[in-house]
C-alpha positions in Angstrom: 6.7 -197.3 -41.6 8.2 -194.5 -39.5 6.7 -191.1 -39.5 8.7 -188.1 -38.3 7.9 -184.5 -38.5 10.3 -182.3 -40.4 11.9 -179.7 -38.1 10.7 -176.8 -40.2 7.1 -177.9 -39.7 7.0 -176.4 -36.2 4.3 -178.9 -35.2 6.5 -180.6 -32.6 7.5 -177.3 -31.0 3.9 -176.0 -31.0 2.8 -179.2 -29.2 5.6 -179.1 -26.7 5.1 -175.4 -26.0 1.3 -175.7 -25.6 1.4 -178.8 -23.3 4.8 -178.3 -21.6 6.1 -181.7 -22.6 7.4 -183.5 -25.7 5.3 -185.1 -28.4 4.2 -188.6 -27.5 5.7 -191.7 -29.1 4.0 -194.8 -30.4 4.4 -196.7 -27.1 3.2 -193.7 -25.2 0.1 -193.4 -27.4 -0.8 -197.2 -27.1 -0.2 -197.1 -23.3 -2.4 -194.1 -23.0 -5.2 -195.7 -25.0 -4.9 -198.9 -22.9 -5.1 -197.0 -19.6 -8.1 -195.1 -20.9 -9.9 -198.3 -21.7 -8.9 -200.0 -18.5 -9.9 -197.0 -16.3 -13.2 -196.5 -18.1 -14.0 -200.2 -17.5 -12.9 -200.1 -13.9 -14.5 -196.8 -13.0 -17.8 -197.6 -14.7 -20.3 -194.8 -13.8 -18.4 -193.4 -10.8 -15.8 -191.3 -12.5 -15.1 -189.5 -15.8 -11.9 -190.4 -17.6 -10.4 -187.8 -20.0 -7.2 -187.4 -22.0 -5.2 -184.2 -22.6 -7.3 -182.0 -20.4 -5.6 -178.8 -19.3 -5.9 -178.1 -15.5 -6.2 -174.8 -13.8 -2.8 -175.1 -12.2 -0.3 -172.2 -12.5 1.3 -172.6 -14.9 -1.4 -174.7 -16.7 -0.5 -178.3 -16.9 -2.0 -181.0 -19.2 -1.6 -184.6 -17.9 -2.0 -187.4 -20.3 -5.1 -188.7 -18.5 -7.2 -187.5 -15.7 -9.9 -189.2 -13.6 -12.4 -186.8 -12.1 -15.7 -187.1 -10.2 -18.7 -187.9 -12.5 -19.9 -184.7 -14.0 -22.5 -183.7 -16.5 -21.0 -182.9 -19.9 -22.4 -179.9 -21.6 -21.9 -180.6 -25.3 -22.7 -177.0 -26.3 -20.5 -175.3 -23.8 -17.2 -177.1 -23.6 -14.6 -176.6 -20.8 -11.1 -175.7 -22.0 -9.5 -175.6 -18.6 -10.5 -177.8 -15.7 -10.6 -175.5 -12.6 -11.5 -178.3 -10.1 -8.8 -180.8 -9.2 -9.2 -184.2 -10.7 -8.9 -187.2 -8.3 -6.0 -188.6 -10.3 -3.6 -187.3 -12.9 -1.7 -189.8 -15.0 1.6 -188.9 -16.8 3.3 -191.3 -19.2 7.1 -190.8 -19.6 8.1 -190.3 -23.3 11.5 -191.4 -24.7 13.1 -188.0 -24.2 11.9 -187.4 -20.7 13.3 -188.5 -17.3 11.6 -189.0 -14.0 13.1 -185.8 -12.8 11.1 -183.9 -15.5 8.0 -184.8 -13.5 8.9 -183.8 -9.9 7.7 -180.2 -10.2 4.6 -181.3 -12.1 3.7 -183.8 -9.4 4.2 -181.1 -6.7 1.9 -178.8 -8.7 -0.8 -181.4 -9.0 -0.8 -181.9 -5.3 -0.9 -178.2 -4.6 -3.9 -178.0 -6.9 -5.7 -180.7 -4.9 -5.1 -183.9 -7.0 -5.2 -186.9 -4.7 -3.0 -189.3 -6.6 -0.6 -189.1 -9.6 0.5 -192.2 -11.6 3.8 -191.9 -13.3 4.0 -194.6 -16.1 7.4 -195.7 -17.4 6.7 -197.9 -20.5 10.2 -199.2 -21.1 10.2 -200.6 -17.5 6.5 -201.7 -17.6 6.2 -199.8 -14.4 3.8 -197.4 -12.7 4.7 -195.3 -9.6 1.7 -194.1 -7.6 2.3 -190.9 -5.8 0.0 -189.7 -3.0 0.5 -186.6 -0.9 2.4 -187.1 2.4 3.3 -190.8 1.6 6.1 -192.6 0.0 5.6 -193.4 -3.7 4.5 -197.0 -4.4 6.4 -198.7 -7.3 4.3 -201.3 -9.2 6.0 -203.5 -11.7 3.8 -206.7 -11.4 0.3 -207.5 -10.3 -2.3 -204.7 -9.9 -2.3 -201.0 -9.6 -4.4 -200.3 -6.6 -5.2 -196.6 -5.9 -7.2 -195.8 -2.7 -8.1 -192.4 -4.2 -10.2 -194.1 -6.9 -10.9 -197.5 -5.3 -9.9 -199.3 -8.5 -7.7 -202.1 -9.6 -5.9 -202.2 -12.9 -3.9 -205.3 -13.9 -0.5 -204.2 -15.2 -0.5 -207.0 -17.7 -3.6 -205.5 -19.2 -1.6 -202.4 -20.1 1.8 -203.9 -21.1 0.8 -206.8 -23.4 
């Protein structure tokens, strides 16, 4: 079964305008869920993992996932824009995006204080880990190792 939004619905355009990126695909959603689970398992009680959290960057950016220092959640007073930089921002490339679409986003994350950015490219089963002032590290087998988080995530855990 394939579900597509009719152009006249405006839902895709609203999503894209609000988040500054295209609506996610099936593969995108599954990869995001698998990364969430893997990170929550790997980080245990050290960090908080969240999805689709808007950051206090200018302009505001909404990565697919963020990993931030452990914080107390106030269930009565929610935060709609995270003003402190997360440790890591994770972006998953959707079918209609290219790597070049992310360069300015990655630069904005680093200016905001993010310590690492993971750029996930599902068709290639690949993750590129960016850190300020170092060359990006391309990972297409084995484990994702990120010194900013001190975690290890097996790539096959995500792409199987």
